[in-house]
C-alpha positions, 0 to 999 in steps of 0.5 A: 434456499439454501446457498451452498456458501453457508455450507463453508465454514472452514476449508475442509468443506470444499471436500464435500462439493462436486465439482459443479457445486465448486463452480457455483460456489466461486459465483456466490463467492464473486456476488458477496464480494461485489456486495460487500465492497459496493458498501464498505469499497475496498480492493474489488478487481482484484478479488473477483479474478482470483476466486477460482484460483484460491478455492482451488488452493483450499481445495488441494492445501488443506491447512493450517498444517499447509500454509498460504502466503498472500501478497499485498493482499488486495486478493484475500477476500475470498480467502478470508470467507473460506477460513470461517470468516464468511459472516464478518466479511460485511464488517471488513475494513471497518472499526473493530471489524476484519482487515482488508489484509491477511492479518495473523492477529485475525486468523490462524489461516492467514500465514503471514501479515501482509500489505506492502508489494513482494513480500510473499516469495521471502516471507514464505521460504522463511516458514518452509525452512522453519518447518524444514528445520522443525521436521514438520509436514506440509507445503508453502505456497506464496502467491504473488501477481505479476505487479509484485513481481516488478519489485525487487525483493520478490527476487532476492526472494526467488533468488534463495528459494530456488535453493530449496530442496524440498517442495515450494510452489510459488503461484504467479497470478498474471492479470497483466496489472497492478494497480497502474498497468504494469511497465518494465523488462518483466511485463513484456517477458511474461507477455511473451510468455501468455502468447507463446503457449506452444511449449506446453502443447508440444511438451505433452503431445511428445511425451504421450506418443514416447509413452507409446513407444515401447523398448525406445520411449522412455530413453529418449523422453529422459533425453529430451528432459535433460535438454528442456532448457534448451528448448525453452529457451529456444522458444521463449528466449529465455529461461529466467525462473528455472536459471534461478532454481524453479522448474517453471509450468504454464502459463495456465488459465486461473479461472479452470477451476478443475484444471487447476486442481488438478495441476496443483495436485500435481505440483504438491507431489514434486520436491523441487521448488515450482513456478506456477505461472496462471493467468487471470482476468482482473475484474472477473464477473463484474463488467464495470470492473473487467473493463476498468481494471484500474478504476476499480481497484480499490474503490470507495462505495459504488452502485452494482448496477451503473458501477458508479462511484460516489463522487470523490470531488478534487483532492489533495492528490489532484491539486498536487497533479495540476500544479506539476502540469503547470510548472512542467510547462514553463520548467523544462527540468521538471520530471514525475517519478511514481511507483505504480500509482500514476491514478492515485498520486494524481499524475495521469494528466502529466503523464498524457502531456510530458510523456518524455518526463514522465516514469512509472518504475513498477512497484520499485520505491527504493529503485524510485529513489535511486533513479530519481538522484540519478536524474537531479545529478544529471540536472534535471528536479525530479519530483518522486509522488509516492504514497508516505507508506511506501515511501518507508521502503525507500529509506536507505535510498532517501539517505544514501542516494538523495540526501547525502550528495545533497540532490535537488529531488522534490518528494511528494508524499502522499497520504501522510498521516492517517488513511483510515480503512486500510489500516496498520499496514498503510497509515502514513504516520513515519514519515516525518519521524524518519525524515526528522532524522535525515539531514540535508531535508527539508519537510512541508506539511500544508494544510490546505491546497493553495499552501500545497503550491506555496510549499511545492513551489518553494521546495522546487524553487527556493529550498537546496537539497531533498525537499518534502511535501506531505499531503493528507488523503482526500479533500482540505477540511475546516478552514478560518474565513480570516486565515492567510495562507502564508509562504512563510515557515510558521504563521500564528493564529487566534489571541496573541496574548493567550497563555495556552499555545496549540502547536500543530501542523498540517490536516489538524490545523482545521480542528485546532482553530474549531477548539479554538472557536469553542474554548473562546466562547468558554472564556478559556483564550488560545493561540495557535503556532502553526507550522508550515514547515516541519524540518527544520523547524524555525527557531522563532516558531518556538519562541513564540511559544516559550512564555506560555505557560501550557503549550500543547502540541498535537501530532498526526504522527508517530510520537517517537522521534516526530516533530511533536518531540523535536519541538519540546527539546527545542523549546525547553532548550529556548527557556521555557518552564511551563507545561508542555503537553504532547498528544501523538500517535504511539503504536500501530492504528488499525482499520477504521474511518479517518474521522473515527481513527481521529477522534479515538486518538485525541487529534480532531476538535473533540480531543484536542478540547479535551486535553486543553480542558484537562490540563487548564483544570476547567475538565468537568468530567465531559466534552463540551457541547460541540456540535 
């Protein structure tokens, strides 16, 4: 029996389906998404929540003349299925496969590259303005979640887009969740609206009655329309969106497919900025995800029948959370800040034990940094846990509101380095380089759990100014049995007399040790200089390498402005006369597994061996057997 989904190769094919067939199509889409994510991992709950909304959008707004801009992109799997990528969905988040997010290089149906929250309104407004200037037809729709609406950029977009003189549609997908549960005044405001549907009912009843009154019905209706803002303010106690220039309609049931189609058909006829408030349920159609939407937001492989994921075990994030709980028990100055990532950053237990000192600020990294500055200036010691890729958004605040004032703030930079399947928008490869430019900052890069503890303790209690401890996603890797963690700025490992010196930091130290063992078996001595503190680099660490014939620096970060380039400058200033070889990342890194990415970039054991053998003229045209 042929599935309806097999008939959908482009959005236009939706026009051939009856209302009942469209409902069946939604069920088939959910089944494919669940099957795919259970095998590949990915964003499940958010994608299941917008199936009907996405089908309705593509039914009403024919692309590519019309443009749909998805915020963050956690919810774009249905969009990909409907826009010619159904057969490729099984490759999502794999090397050479589909990106987990909308990507303009992947499809003409992807209007804008996304991955970070709160960007959709500004981007969509720009696209709409470009259409207006170029006299091009078509509508532009921004789809933003209530979680992303906690980010300041969303309000900058709303504030400007409300002045647009043509049709411009913002769809607020309200599922009461971001990744952690939504917090703040906006969450309360939306909750209030959701519980007060009386306005729309009253409005509809009044209009229906007035239309039946001959002669006087229309004038009365006109008068009421002029006072609708006052009526909404009386009912909702706020007219936030309309004050910004948008006509507000909602809330609507985002799972009522036929109603959503009608709403969208009407919305595109209004020559004015419109905000449609749509309520959906994260995880819709899969009971485990409905019951635990936060857990099923981003998942690894899992068993569909039981909902149980592969056991992840302990990792750097959980160990960070353990340390902070221990520190806070004896130090009342310790506070923890997260930007809607309570679970991901390992702070759930801290939030439970110390609720008065735990702050989830929502998807608002800029605010998180400046808020931390306020706490620090008030005598507290905030520890701000943010993923590396999202900390980029707070760069100005780190400079202006933290380092410039030499405030004692510690940044726990989670997911530093390559993150794998989430791809280009989420790789944590820039933090070491951009922090390298900021005065009054000290940055640590531990390789193992015990080093993480030492680095955090040193950062909080032995340093002045802004400190950062960056650590990778997942668990610690290979550790030599004779390696001892140290609190020093650097340490050495291997042959102290070797003419070849390998310098690295963080997770790559494990690969360096494995490479050292293999090279020693081939009679090639190697000494490793491990940087525990990457800013400032200890001068003595540089002197350890000045007499070497070859110095190899391997860095899991962007090369331009990175630690490797800075080490090179210091090395030649110290009188180094040998050969310097820098292996780092020079561009954006697409999705694949973390180990595949490291291998492709020459940053794993095999890549290190290849680089060293080639440079020392022992390269035989192939990587030696390292199995």
